[in-house]
Structures are given as C-alpha cells and as structure tokens.
Steps between C-alpha positions, in 0.01 A plus 500: 500500500590862574611679179765684686583374845537707816487404866129452536457408136683168468577344163428123478813329377585134472699516822212691693415853548743776403514837664688806359634734769570841336786689646483848337844613429613151591605598840431281811614529866666203643190437714278513196723241330476281792116539501486378133733209574298398805171522308650294220626242741188462704213572243672394180768255382792717598573586134533861412550654156668836429325632189637708217310801634662468852208347675493183711259211434418246769415160358311189626229678692161349566243684289327636802822632660450858375343649817761339737786618273347853484500514880861387525633742235281782618676471840843580332358764273490311172121473451276802470171313405241572245569588133822680601681178556535407127537852376833595648709380215792747530837368385801699615867469410626290796828700498301821564689715754802270474621563147728802473429522123129562537343828416229485766415292793137396438429314824270779629312501180457121503349519854264784402387319187422187694288686745324703229415201283371306801270795608399638169145513396579292189653209690197277458483570121877474424646181373692327775772439235550874436865558584738789553880498480727766642852535383723768662736497199757271662709212382238220509288637215164406666309710246555202256256291708159454321250714695179687430653830601869571549654817651872555425709768670685729264656850511371780287726758327513706827619194696157466679356153570181386328337175434444388138190289441449187288178312440527124445861552407439791260653834607231772502737795435390667826632520847349579839665674790548294825238706683233415235605143439229348719227695337628414146502118585150524644378688190622219274355242740158674480524501126549124505238434761235704319531235206440215730679284755669301226658802335881522493731779386537324160127573444550883546592728218851642587446838320166550693663419831785736430282775384267471810792505738640816336156666489451429864839645602627161618766473246691693242658399167854391530777414253624156406579276793744207493293208632685200614488204263530239765513441878863456613497278810736581784634231744751502788631780709405847394654815663202717594483873480229567774706398802869559522701193568220265433418271201205316353524131431295352223432125567393306191192269533516205262213510259303719734430211733533532881394288792394640829831419663687700246279805545548478870874483450489815287290672773764405757773634283316820445470548877848388599706620211291774346247760569205274573348504149494289186433631146370257239652516153310402184806316375469223763704657776457654849696827589618535857573867556735639759751215530850587623743435209706274725197279547386483137726219372430282800126554462519386136716197586242398774213538245639216299443268804126563518445438128551845335718471180847660489524842342776373269254254350197719445706785361576266212210255482143636517248242554125590498218241551127489518328333798475175304389171653362422763390863543329559166207307351637568145838354580648151481863608561652627824637829358600664835661175624700466173619860522608463857690181403667672206632787711620256769687294249650806333627615851638154574686482173673842550446590141162672440444583132417850394143437388130558569288189539127502515294199622132529403274199571262619235469761230338764725835624612411617846864559600539781256500580131864572435704292263748241650818346356334169582122440549385176637131477415270242650137410387189407683429201269853330487784438733849652451650821376571634162808723466493826309781737445460886535138460567204590736205273584247676287726516197730187541580443129633164391623241763871428508480202721303316764562378855279240684584700820671821565833335603733769621818347353337463160388861503849625609666282232263640236588857607872427497490352154330819360683746715 
C-alpha cells in the first residue's frame, strides 16, 4: 500500500485502488474536470472524493491502473510524472482573486510554488505529505488549516504587502516578500528533506528555521500577526472583485463525495455559465468563477437536482465523514453514506439544525481533528455507533448514547433536543 497516494502510486483500499489527483491551487479547467470524471467512470468505480486539502481522489481502480490513469491525466495537464506528482501539495484560498477583502491575490505564487516543488532537486527526498498553505488574508481564514508551512498575507507599517510564515501552525515571527517567497519555501523544504523523507515541519526547530531564513535574506522579523483561529466556509453566490458584473458561485459538496456525473455537470456549468474553470475548496465545495449574477440563483437551484445539498442547509448543518465502509478495511460502518443521508433528510425536513456532526468509522479520525457538536464513532470490532458530545475521534470522552445505525431522523432528533 502506498504511504501517500498519487496518480502512479495507488493506495490499496477495501474498494480497490485509490489515486490522488493533486490540483495545486485547487484550480481545474472544465476539460481537466471532465478528464478526471471520464477516468473515474471508465477506470474506477465512478466515485470521486474532494479532500480537505482541495485535491481529488479517484476510487475503485484496479491496482495496475496507474499507467493508464497517468496517460489520461497527462493528456489534460494533470500528471507530470516522477517524484513531482506527489510533491505539489500547495493549498490556496479558493476565493483568491475573487474576495474583495483579501490583501493579496496569491494565485501566481501558488502556480510558481507547484512548479518549483515539482522540479526542485530535493523532490525525491521530500516527504510527499509536506504541505504548504497560502492565505491572501481574505474572509475564509485558510491559514487556520493544518499545514507544514503556511504563508499569510499581511501589511507592514508602511502598508506594503508581505507574507508571514508559520511552521506546523506555529508563527515564526518572520515574513518574506512575494518575490522571495518561492526561495523561502524551498529553503524550508530542503531543511526537511535533509533530515530524511519522513521529516515534516513539526520535526524542525522553529527558531532555527526563522534564523536561517533571516540570515539568508529570505525573510525579515515582523511584528505580531493575527492568525485566523478557524476556517470560515463560504457557500452560495459571492460577488467577485476581479471581473466587473460577474460573480462566483460556491456549490457545496455533501461530505466531500462526488460521482463522475456530478463532476461533469460542474464542468458543463463552468463552460456555459462561468469562465471555464472550477476551483476546489477544502471545506467540501466547488467554486465556479465568472458567473453572471442573474444566473447564480438558477445555477444553485439546478445543483439540487443533481445531488448537491442546498446552501441553506450546509450553512447551518456541517457534516464531515471519513470514507467508512465499504471503502476502508478498518471500517464496519458506512460513514459517507450516513452523512449523505443526514444532509438529504435535513434538506427534506426544511429545518436543518445549527450544528457540526462528525461521522468517524474508527478512532483514526481521517475526516479531520476538529471537535464536533455530535461525534458518531464506530469501531472495527463491533457494529453500531457511540455518540459523543463536543468531541473529536481521537479524544471522544464519555459516550452519551448509542445507535445501532446512523439513522438520520434519530440524529436530527438528538440535535434538536440539545439545541
């Protein structure tokens, strides 16, 4: 089993091979989205996951499908081959260039970093899990995402833009200029690679990294920076600042689960209603830039008919779920399926509770570490779910109830009683 999947490096899962398609900056052309959908439908099971780092995962592949998948995705510019494929872990605020509150549009930096990491001399020695997050200082607060290295746009006392740095969530007290940002990131990557391919940012000494960056002229000390405490998801129609008279539409994706038909539908909407591009959001959503405001409401209405949840539901009820059964060998319970059913029932009822629900089929907590108002925790050695209030999978605390299955009505009733 591949430790960290890519396109050629498939992970062996209970439902077959899994490929991770990295989309640096989260941006896909409509043709690239169709390429992924077609590959998923013909080589895999047609099931596609949108990850919490804004990548796509194709499920249900045969374990020898890597070369064929690589050929298909290389034809649409999504596979670069070699060690570079798994090293382009660049997460960008999906509202970059669209958010009028942002300090800096970091899309050019995201593209430059993806290229640099893929071609750097340390690519083979760098952990494929080494991740970078870029936050232009806008409303979404992407810098709160757990990453090895985070760059957050800020303004100095003279009003000039700079990028404050954090290592594994710990601010370094230094900032780099946009023109030196790629070199600064590569310097940190080389420091990690020098300690071995399993080294992550948490293994580096923050004061040493900061001192080395300052000594090399790649960063300078900066004052205190207000780092976002949490990511703030955005859904629905968003007036955009980059194109007068156009909007961005953020379509929610229930528990990050797509099928090939839904991805093709999004590609068609990007071509017909937008500017021919999709941007993947790490909060289980897809952004369609360049939509005319008069088309936005109709596009969102039509998204319901192809299985996307209503914005009014996901703005109140957040549901996260791991892959669960039958995708994971550790799982007995169908976490994704239960999450989809819960959102569908909340939409049908017309009264979604204001809550965060996490379905984790085991204690590993693959869907994320954040606390939920209600955690449903499964186990590999027993059927059913235990219920935990204000908990996360790795620190569930005492159980407050138990369900033989994740019945949507029972979950909604539990939430209503404690709301």
